[in-house]
C-alpha positions as CSV (number, residue, x, y, z in Angstrom):
1,X,0.0,0.0,0.0
2,X,1.1,3.4,-0.8
3,X,2.1,6.0,1.8
4,X,-0.4,8.7,2.3
5,X,0.9,12.3,3.4
6,X,-1.5,15.0,4.1
7,X,-0.6,18.3,5.6
8,X,-3.1,20.2,7.8
9,X,-2.9,24.1,7.7
10,X,-3.0,26.3,10.6
11,X,-6.7,26.3,10.7
12,X,-7.1,22.7,10.6
13,X,-4.2,21.9,13.2
14,X,-5.8,22.5,16.6
15,X,-9.2,20.6,15.8
16,X,-6.7,17.3,14.5
17,X,-4.5,17.9,17.6
18,X,-6.6,18.5,20.3
19,X,-9.9,16.3,19.1
20,X,-12.5,18.0,21.2
21,X,-16.0,16.4,21.6
22,X,-17.3,19.5,20.1
23,X,-16.1,21.9,17.7
24,X,-17.0,25.5,16.3
25,X,-14.8,27.0,13.9
26,X,-15.6,30.6,12.5
27,X,-13.3,31.1,9.3
28,X,-12.8,33.2,6.5
29,X,-12.8,32.2,2.8
30,X,-9.7,29.8,1.9
31,X,-9.5,28.2,5.0
32,X,-10.5,25.0,3.9
33,X,-13.5,24.3,5.7
34,X,-14.9,21.7,4.0
35,X,-11.4,19.8,3.7
36,X,-11.8,20.0,7.6
37,X,-15.2,18.6,7.5
38,X,-13.7,15.6,5.6
39,X,-10.9,15.1,8.3
40,X,-13.6,14.9,10.8
41,X,-15.7,12.4,8.5
42,X,-12.6,10.4,8.5
43,X,-12.5,10.3,12.0
44,X,-16.1,9.2,12.7
45,X,-15.8,6.5,10.2
46,X,-13.0,5.2,12.0
47,X,-13.9,5.4,15.6
48,X,-17.7,5.2,15.7
49,X,-18.9,2.2,12.9
50,X,-22.0,1.9,12.5
51,X,-23.1,5.3,13.6
52,X,-25.4,7.8,11.9
53,X,-24.2,11.5,11.8
54,X,-26.6,14.4,11.1
55,X,-25.1,16.6,8.2
56,X,-27.1,19.7,8.0
57,X,-27.2,22.9,5.8
58,X,-29.3,25.4,4.7
59,X,-30.2,23.4,1.5
60,X,-29.8,19.9,0.0
61,X,-27.8,22.0,-2.6
62,X,-25.3,24.0,-0.5
63,X,-24.5,20.6,0.9
64,X,-23.8,18.7,-2.3
65,X,-22.3,21.7,-4.6
66,X,-20.2,23.4,-1.8
67,X,-19.5,21.2,1.3
68,X,-19.1,17.9,0.1
69,X,-17.0,17.9,-2.8
70,X,-14.0,18.8,-1.0
71,X,-14.8,16.9,1.7
72,X,-15.1,13.7,-0.3
73,X,-12.4,14.7,-2.2
74,X,-10.1,14.9,1.0
75,X,-11.5,11.4,1.5
76,X,-10.8,10.3,-1.5
77,X,-6.8,11.5,-1.1
78,X,-6.6,9.5,2.1
79,X,-7.7,6.2,0.5
80,X,-11.5,6.0,0.4
81,X,-13.0,5.0,-3.0
82,X,-16.8,6.1,-4.1
83,X,-18.7,3.3,-4.7
84,X,-16.1,1.1,-2.9
85,X,-15.9,2.1,0.2
86,X,-18.9,4.4,0.3
87,X,-21.9,5.7,-2.0
88,X,-24.1,8.6,-2.0
89,X,-27.7,9.1,-2.5
90,X,-28.3,5.4,-2.9
91,X,-29.0,2.1,-1.3
92,X,-26.3,0.7,-0.2
93,X,-24.5,-2.5,-1.5
94,X,-25.9,-5.9,0.4
95,X,-22.4,-6.4,1.6
96,X,-22.0,-2.8,3.4
97,X,-22.6,-3.7,7.2
98,X,-25.9,-2.0,8.4
99,X,-25.7,1.1,11.0
100,X,-27.0,0.5,14.5
101,X,-29.9,2.7,13.7
102,X,-32.3,1.6,10.7
103,X,-32.5,4.0,7.7
104,X,-35.1,3.0,5.2
105,X,-34.3,5.8,2.5
106,X,-31.1,6.6,1.1
107,X,-31.8,9.6,-1.0
108,X,-29.7,12.2,0.9
109,X,-27.5,9.5,2.8
110,X,-23.6,8.8,2.3
111,X,-23.3,5.2,3.2
112,X,-19.7,3.8,4.2
113,X,-19.0,-0.2,4.1
114,X,-18.5,-0.5,7.7
115,X,-22.2,0.9,8.5
116,X,-21.4,4.4,9.3
117,X,-24.2,7.0,7.9
118,X,-24.1,10.5,7.2
119,X,-27.6,11.7,6.8
120,X,-28.0,15.1,4.9
121,X,-30.4,17.2,6.2
122,X,-32.1,20.4,5.0
123,X,-33.3,23.3,6.5
124,X,-35.3,24.1,3.6
125,X,-37.4,21.1,3.8
126,X,-38.7,21.4,7.3
127,X,-39.4,17.9,9.2
128,X,-36.2,16.5,7.2
129,X,-34.2,16.3,10.5
130,X,-36.5,14.2,12.1
131,X,-36.1,10.4,12.2
132,X,-33.5,8.3,13.8
133,X,-31.1,8.6,16.6
134,X,-28.0,10.2,15.8
135,X,-24.3,9.8,17.3
136,X,-22.9,13.2,16.1
137,X,-24.1,16.5,14.5
138,X,-22.0,18.1,11.5
139,X,-23.5,21.5,10.3
140,X,-21.8,23.8,7.9
141,X,-22.4,27.2,7.6
142,X,-24.2,27.3,10.9
143,X,-24.9,31.0,10.4
144,X,-27.5,30.2,7.6
145,X,-29.2,27.8,10.1
146,X,-32.6,28.8,11.7
147,X,-31.5,28.3,15.0
148,X,-35.0,27.1,16.5
149,X,-35.5,24.9,13.8
150,X,-32.4,23.4,14.2
151,X,-32.8,23.1,18.1
152,X,-36.4,21.3,17.6
153,X,-35.5,19.1,14.7
154,X,-31.9,17.9,14.8
155,X,-30.5,18.4,18.0
156,X,-33.1,16.3,20.2
157,X,-32.1,13.3,17.8
158,X,-28.3,13.3,19.2
159,X,-29.1,10.4,21.8
160,X,-29.2,6.9,22.1
161,X,-26.6,4.0,21.2
162,X,-25.0,4.5,24.7
163,X,-24.2,0.9,24.8
164,X,-22.1,1.3,21.5
165,X,-20.1,4.4,22.0
166,X,-21.2,6.1,25.2
167,X,-21.2,5.5,28.7
168,X,-22.5,2.2,28.6
169,X,-19.8,0.9,26.3
170,X,-16.8,-0.8,27.4
171,X,-14.6,1.6,25.7
172,X,-16.7,5.2,25.5
173,X,-16.0,7.4,22.6
174,X,-15.1,10.9,23.8
175,X,-16.7,12.4,20.7
176,X,-20.2,10.7,20.5
177,X,-22.9,12.9,21.0
178,X,-20.7,15.9,20.1
179,X,-21.0,18.1,17.4
180,X,-18.9,20.1,14.3
181,X,-20.1,23.6,13.7
182,X,-18.1,24.9,10.8
183,X,-19.2,28.6,9.4
184,X,-18.0,32.3,8.2
185,X,-18.3,35.3,10.5
186,X,-22.0,36.0,11.4
187,X,-22.7,39.8,10.4
188,X,-26.5,39.8,11.5
189,X,-28.1,39.3,15.3
190,X,-29.6,36.1,13.8
191,X,-26.3,34.4,13.4
192,X,-24.6,35.8,16.6
193,X,-25.6,32.8,18.6
194,X,-22.5,30.8,17.1
195,X,-20.1,33.5,18.9
196,X,-21.3,32.5,22.3
197,X,-19.5,29.4,21.9
198,X,-16.4,31.2,22.3
199,X,-17.4,33.2,25.7
200,X,-15.2,30.5,27.7
201,X,-12.0,32.1,26.5
202,X,-12.9,34.7,29.0
203,X,-14.8,32.8,31.3
204,X,-12.2,30.4,32.2
205,X,-9.0,32.3,31.6
206,X,-9.6,35.8,31.2
207,X,-8.7,36.1,27.4
208,X,-10.8,38.6,25.6
209,X,-10.8,36.7,22.3
210,X,-12.6,38.8,19.8
211,X,-10.8,42.0,20.8
212,X,-7.2,40.2,20.3
213,X,-8.3,38.7,16.9
214,X,-9.6,42.0,15.7
215,X,-6.0,43.3,16.5
216,X,-4.9,40.5,14.7
217,X,-6.5,41.2,11.5
218,X,-6.0,44.7,11.4
219,X,-1.9,43.8,12.0
220,X,-2.6,41.6,9.0
221,X,-4.1,44.2,6.6
222,X,-0.8,46.5,7.3
223,X,1.1,43.5,6.3
224,X,-0.8,43.4,3.3
225,X,0.4,46.9,2.6
226,X,4.0,46.0,3.2
227,X,3.7,43.1,1.0
228,X,2.0,45.0,-2.0
229,X,4.6,48.0,-1.8
230,X,7.4,45.3,-2.2
231,X,5.5,43.9,-5.2
232,X,5.4,47.1,-6.7
233,X,8.9,47.8,-6.3
234,X,10.3,44.8,-7.1
235,X,8.3,45.1,-10.8
236,X,9.5,48.2,-11.2
237,X,13.3,47.5,-10.7
238,X,13.5,49.7,-7.3
239,X,15.7,46.7,-5.3
240,X,16.8,49.1,-3.0
241,X,13.6,50.2,-1.8
242,X,12.2,46.8,-1.6
243,X,15.2,45.4,0.5
244,X,13.9,48.4,3.3
245,X,10.6,46.8,3.2
246,X,11.8,43.5,4.5
247,X,12.7,44.5,8.3
248,X,9.0,45.9,8.5
249,X,7.6,42.8,7.1
250,X,9.5,40.9,9.7
251,X,8.5,42.9,12.6
252,X,4.7,43.0,11.7
253,X,4.9,39.2,11.1
254,X,6.4,38.5,14.4
255,X,3.5,41.3,16.0
256,X,1.1,38.9,14.5
257,X,2.5,35.8,15.7
258,X,2.9,37.4,19.4
259,X,-0.6,38.1,19.2
260,X,-1.4,34.8,17.9
261,X,0.1,33.4,21.1
262,X,-2.4,35.1,23.5
263,X,-5.2,33.1,21.8
264,X,-3.5,30.0,21.6
265,X,-6.7,27.5,21.2
266,X,-7.7,25.5,24.2
267,X,-10.6,22.9,25.0
268,X,-13.3,24.5,27.1
269,X,-14.2,22.5,30.4
270,X,-17.4,21.6,28.6
271,X,-15.1,20.0,25.8
272,X,-15.7,22.6,23.4
273,X,-12.9,23.9,20.9
274,X,-13.6,27.3,19.8
275,X,-11.4,29.0,16.8
276,X,-11.3,32.0,14.8
277,X,-9.0,31.5,11.6
278,X,-8.4,33.3,7.8
279,X,-6.6,32.9,4.8
280,X,-3.6,33.8,6.6
281,X,-3.6,30.3,8.3
282,X,-3.3,28.7,5.0
283,X,-1.0,31.1,3.3
284,X,1.5,28.1,1.9
285,X,-1.7,27.0,-0.4
286,X,-2.8,30.4,-1.4
287,X,-0.3,32.8,-1.2
288,X,-0.5,36.4,-0.6
289,X,-1.8,36.7,-4.4
290,X,-5.1,35.5,-3.2
291,X,-5.4,38.0,-0.4
292,X,-4.4,40.9,-2.5
293,X,-6.5,40.2,-5.3
294,X,-9.5,39.8,-3.0
295,X,-8.7,42.8,-1.2
296,X,-8.6,44.8,-4.8
297,X,-11.9,43.2,-6.1
298,X,-13.8,43.3,-3.0
299,X,-15.9,46.0,-0.9
300,X,-14.3,46.9,2.1
301,X,-16.6,45.5,4.5
302,X,-16.9,42.2,2.3
303,X,-13.1,41.8,2.3
304,X,-12.9,41.9,6.2
305,X,-15.8,39.8,7.0
306,X,-15.6,37.3,4.4
307,X,-12.1,36.8,3.6
308,X,-10.3,38.5,6.9
309,X,-12.9,37.0,9.2
310,X,-13.1,40.1,11.2
311,X,-15.4,40.3,14.4
312,X,-17.5,43.1,13.1
313,X,-19.6,43.9,16.3
314,X,-20.9,47.4,15.3
315,X,-23.8,46.1,12.4
316,X,-26.7,45.3,14.3
317,X,-26.7,48.4,16.5
318,X,-26.0,51.1,13.3
319,X,-28.9,53.1,11.9
320,X,-29.3,50.6,9.0
321,X,-29.5,47.4,11.2
322,X,-28.8,44.3,9.0
323,X,-31.5,41.6,9.4
324,X,-30.8,38.1,8.3
325,X,-34.1,37.7,6.8
326,X,-34.6,41.2,4.8
327,X,-31.2,42.4,4.2
328,X,-29.1,39.1,3.2
329,X,-29.9,36.8,0.3
330,X,-28.6,33.2,-0.1
331,X,-28.4,31.2,-3.2
332,X,-30.2,28.0,-2.5
333,X,-27.4,26.0,-4.3
334,X,-24.4,27.4,-2.5
335,X,-23.5,29.2,0.7
336,X,-22.1,32.7,-0.9
337,X,-24.0,35.6,1.1
338,X,-24.8,38.6,-0.8
339,X,-25.4,42.0,1.5
């Protein structure tokens, strides 16, 4: 068997290393959120064979066209084969093992050969979250979800099977009955509930997480100015001017690293890992050009929130208060927002 080697980026590593039962990731574009869900799917398949997992999105289109392609790509890269190790949206072959909870329909189910099932749930079809007991919850772009509907339909199903994976089993699995919420930064009051999961930083260690994070973001924006000036100077043959920018780049980079150490991720007493990240945490893959291009093309607010993942705490109290249902449109087939 060929060796398989994958490198997690700085946004993904805390989840891979700390293995918290519950994860909440608030991330800008380009951080690999869907790949991260693929890592979690692999972990569930290996540690909880026969489990049923709720995979919730605003629409089936969002899950099928935005979330799952990258998640399944990750699984394929680490050795899974479609229609051999798993099937999507159809009844699994007879030689696939059954899950502990019986499913009668497979139109929106990903089935693995060891019996693990991921049941896709769309909030655009009320009631699709009701059904079998589940062992774990995954929600992509959680800020899009109607929280009340989610709490009424999906969360109550995260129960049972304690004799297989929980405290009544011989080998309890820490992640059993946990959850993973991935999302972009919410800009409206309706989506702010997801940020409450990060309050434990201050409650347990006195860390003002969002204040420090915004200082990091602003420092990163200043660093982008230096990078842009360096690129212009280099392109126009001003080697001396470009060389003078190197110490400033180093100073700002070190300041960002110093600030990041102040918000080193840790797991709460309740077993929750809350993380903030943006494209700077995936620079090895994206490069500075990705950031500079989006800074040039996008409106300032969209760039700062969608790309840089800035915690924008003024919107809901401003004169033109943003309300999710009135002012933000979501394409039913993907998760891009248009404000």
